[in-house]
N, C-alpha and C positions, 0 to 999 in steps of 0.2 A: 504493500499500499504506499502511496505517496506520502512523505512526511509533511507535505504541505497541508494535508487535510486536517481540519479541526474536528476532534471526535466530540460528538454531542452525547450527553448522558441524560439530561433532564427531558421529560416528555411534556410537550406543551399542554396547556389547559384551554378549554373553551371559555370565552368571556361570560360572565353571569347573565342570566336572562332578566331583562327589566319588566317591571309590572305593566307598563303601558305598551309592551310590544305587540306585534301581530304577526301573522304567517309570513308576510312579505319581509319581516325583519330577519328571518332565519334562512333566506336563500331560496332561489328558484332553480331547481335542478332539472336539466333535460338529460334523460338517459336514452341513448340511441343504441339499441340492442335487439337480439333475437332474429330468428328465422325459422323456417319450417323444420321441426325436429329439435330446435334449441330455444323454444319459447321460455323454458325455465331460466335461462341466463337473463333475460329481460326482467322476469318476475323477481329474481333474487337481487339483481341490481337496483331495481326500483324500490324494493322493500328495504333494502339496506340503506338507501338514501333516506328513507322515512325514519328508520331506526337510529340513523346518525344524526337526526334532528332538523333535516331540511323542513322549511316551512311549506313548499310547494314542490311536487315532483310530477313531471310529465315523463311518460315512457313512450318513445316513438319507436314503432316496430313495423315491419312489413304487414300489409293489410290482411294477409292470409292468416297470421297468428294473432291479430288484435284481439279478438274475442277471448282467446285463451289467456293472453296476457292480462286483459281487463278483469278476467274472473279470478286472477291470482291474488289480488289485493284491492280492497274497495277504497283505500286511501290515496292512491295516486291516480292521475289522469292518464289516459292513453290517447295517442294519435297515430294514424297509420302513415306509412311511407309508401307512396305509390310504386308499383313495380310491373314488370312485364309478366305475361302468363307463365313464363318459364321460371319465374322468381328472381330474375336479374333486375338491377336498378338502371333506369335510364338517366341521361344527363339532367333532365328535369327533376328527378328524385333528388339528386344531390342539391340542387337549388332549393327544392322544398325543404329539406332538412336544415340547410343553412338559414333559411327564413325562420324556422321554428327556434333556432338557437338565438335569434335576435331578442326573444322575450326572457331568456334565461340568464342567470348570474354565472352558471358554470354548467359545463357539459361533461357527461360521462359517456364514452363511446367505445364500442368494440365487442363486448361479450356476445357471443353467439351469432354474429353477423355473417360468418363465412369469410373466406379469403380470396374471393374471385376478383378479377381486374376491375369489375364495375363497383365493388366494395371499395377498393383503393381510390377510385375516382370520387366516390362519395365522400370518403374521409378527407381527402386532400381539399376538396371544395369546402368542406365544413371547417377545417382547420385554417384555411386561408381567409375565410369570411370576416372573422372578427378577432384579429390577433391579440387584443388587449384582454380577451375573455379567458379565464382559466379553464383547463380541460384536463380530464383524466383519460388516458389512452391505455386500453387493456386488450389482451387475448388477440382475437382476429383483427383488431384495430392495429396491433403492432405488426403482426405477420403480414398483413395485406399491404403494408408500406415498407416491407423489408428491402425491396428493390428500389425504393425511392426515399432514401434516408433524409434528403433534403426537407421532406414534409415535416420531419420531427422538429425542425427549427422554425416553423411557421408562427408559433406562438412563444416568442422568446421570454424565458423566465416564468411562463404561465402554464406549462404542460407538465403533467405528471405522467410518467410511463411506468407501468407495473408488470414487467415480464416475468415469467418463470425462466429457469435456465434454458430450457429448449427453445423458447421464443427469442431469448436474447442471443443464443448461439446462431440462430437463423439470421438475425439482424446483422450480427458481426461477421457472419460467414466462417465460423469456426465451429469446433466440436463442443458438445455439452461438457465433456471432460475439461477442456481448456478453459471454459467459463467457470466451472466449479474450482479449478485450481487457482484462479486469480479473480475471485468475485469482486473484492473491493476496488483494486486498481482498475479493472476493465469498466466497472460501473462508473467510477469517478471520471475516467478519461471520457467516456461517452457522454456523460452529463455535462462536463465542461465543454466539450466540442460542440454539442448541439444546444446548449444553454436551456436544459431541461432538468427536471427532478426525476431521478431514476430510482425506483424501488425494485430491487432484485429479490424475488421471493425465494423461499427455501429456509433451511435451518439457519437461525440468526439472520433473518431478512436485513438486507443492506439498503439504507436510504441515503442518498447523496445528491448534492447539487453541484458537484465538482470542487466545491470548497470546504464543505462540511460532510461528515459521515455519521450515521447512526446505525448501531447494530442492535437489532431488536431481540430481547431476551425471551419474550413470550411466545406461545404456540406450541404445538406438539404434532407427532406423526399422524394422529387422527384427522387432522385437517387436510391431509393428502387425499382429498376426495373432490369429485366433480362439483363445481359451483362455488367452491370456497373463494376463489379469485374473483368471481362475480360479486360476491358480497363485499369484498374489499374495495372494488371499484366504486360502487355506490356510496359506501361509507366515507371514503376520502372526499368524493365530490361533495358530500353534505357538509363535511367539515370545512371545506374551502368556502362553501356557501354561507357559513357562519363566521366569516372574515378571518379565518386563519390563512396565512400565507401558504402556497403549495407545499414548501418543504416541511413546515410545521404541521400541516394536515396529513402529509404522508407519514410523518413520524407517529403522530397520535393515532392515525388509522391503523398502521401496522401493529402498534402496541395493543390498541383496543381489540382488533380483530384477533390477535393471538390470545389475549386475555380472555375473551369470550370462548375461544376454543379450549382453553385450559379449564375453565369453569364447567363447560359442557362435558369435557371428558372426565372430570372428577365425579360427575353424576351419571353419566351415560356410558362411559368407557370410551377409549380411543377407537376401539373397533367399530362401535355402533354410531359413531359421530357422523353426522351429515351437515351439508352446508346450511340447510334450513335451521338446524339447531343453533348455529352462530347467531342468526336473527333473534332467537328466543333469549339468548344469553347476553346480548349486547345491553339490555336495560340494566342488568346487574353490574356491568362494567361502568356504565355511566353513573350509577348510584355510588360506586366506590370513589369515582372521581369527584363527584359532588360533595362527598363527605371527607374529602381530603386524603383518601387512601393512596393506594399504589400508583404513584405518578412519576417514579424515578427508575431509570434503567439501572440494572445490576452490572452492566458491562463497565 
């Protein structure tokens, strides 16, 4: 790891809620996610944004899965992304999503979208449309743009990327083993080059903006299950919507996500843990934080 990186130990806190606040106070989050067969990704991300404290959440998904996504949670709004009969997005779809983002404070994009070329066009259009707007890019959002790394720099200082080692290896054009051998330096170099916040998932998740690095101590192997990353995406977006800077939101999101997994595993076992369980245990995590509990990294 570069000796120039400042190691962060303290986990940021959300500002206290004011008595005269309203739902607009706590952020308008747009989640762009889901596709046929992967509607659960949109449901998990949207639900996590709600559990993370967002005031308003819209989930934009392909029209063919909108009814499923809408039934997944009554507390977010849904809107459809127009697409061709074969499920692909047209150029007008990209403009449509960029228009939806105009009403949001932060965008979470990628889970379950697929990685076709039309998805890459949609994502690039979205990222280029409002460069001052924070965004969280995950999963298919990352791999779809792997051959267009310049897109990662379209929101300078305002983009959080949350790859797992396989996705990061694809972006860098190296093996997963090489990523795992040099997690911190590779993450920091990438973050500095593209002016993003990079959250590299895995044991002791790494969060870095190229100047600072945080090593997350929470979490357990039971969280190695489908949908866990979708929850993290929505959670970080919600924290940004509550006025945390992207790096701080990624640090708190990583810690709270892992802590929810630890609480869930303690009651349910690591073996039986599912991504949906993380949503159920996030409230206990935020109660700990409100009561002044576990807010410091042990690293």
